[in-house]
C-alpha positions as CSV (number, residue, x, y, z in Angstrom):
1,M,-9.8,4.8,-11.2
2,I,-8.9,1.6,-9.4
3,K,-9.7,0.7,-5.8
4,V,-7.3,-1.2,-3.5
5,E,-8.1,-2.6,-0.1
6,I,-5.7,-1.6,2.7
7,S,-5.3,-3.2,6.0
8,M,-3.6,-0.9,8.6
9,R,-3.5,-1.2,12.4
10,G,-6.4,-3.8,12.3
11,E,-8.7,-1.6,10.2
12,L,-9.7,-2.0,6.6
13,Y,-9.8,0.9,4.2
14,T,-10.5,1.4,0.5
15,Q,-8.2,3.7,-1.4
16,E,-8.9,5.0,-4.9
17,L,-5.9,5.5,-7.2
18,K,-5.5,6.5,-10.8
19,E,-5.4,3.7,-13.4
20,G,-1.7,2.6,-13.8
21,A,-0.7,3.6,-10.3
22,T,2.4,1.9,-8.9
23,G,3.5,0.8,-5.5
24,R,5.5,4.1,-5.3
25,D,2.4,6.1,-5.9
26,L,0.7,4.4,-3.0
27,K,3.7,4.9,-0.7
28,N,3.9,8.6,-1.7
29,K,0.2,9.0,-1.0
30,F,0.5,7.7,2.6
31,N,4.1,9.0,3.3
32,L,4.4,6.8,6.4
33,P,7.4,5.1,8.0
34,A,6.0,1.7,7.1
35,L,6.5,-1.5,5.1
36,Y,3.9,-2.3,2.4
37,Y,3.0,-5.9,1.6
38,L,1.0,-7.4,-1.3
39,G,0.2,-11.1,-1.1
40,G,2.6,-11.7,1.8
41,R,5.6,-10.1,-0.1
42,Q,7.0,-6.7,0.2
43,L,5.4,-4.4,-2.3
44,D,7.7,-3.5,-5.3
45,S,7.7,0.2,-5.9
46,E,7.5,-0.3,-9.7
47,L,4.7,-2.8,-9.6
48,R,1.5,-1.6,-11.2
49,L,-1.5,-2.0,-8.8
50,K,-4.7,-3.6,-10.0
51,D,-8.3,-3.1,-9.0
52,G,-9.0,-5.2,-5.9
53,D,-5.4,-5.6,-4.7
54,K,-5.1,-6.1,-1.0
55,I,-2.3,-4.2,0.6
56,E,-1.1,-4.6,4.2
57,I,0.7,-1.6,5.8
58,V,2.9,-2.4,8.9
59,F,4.4,0.6,10.7
60,V,8.1,0.8,11.3
61,F,9.4,2.7,14.3
62,G,13.1,3.2,14.9
63,G,14.9,3.8,18.1
64,G,18.4,4.4,19.1
């Protein structure tokens, strides 16, 4: 298992994921209308996450 740190709405969380988890796995786990950032860049869905990665989740709300 790996642990990634997640910053969301001003709160910090720790999320455990299976070894070899990708950005897509994290996005599917949360299933939120949001943008996911790693190191100031948008998280690539195919990128393998590493223990200790720091992810920022920014909610996206549409309107019309």
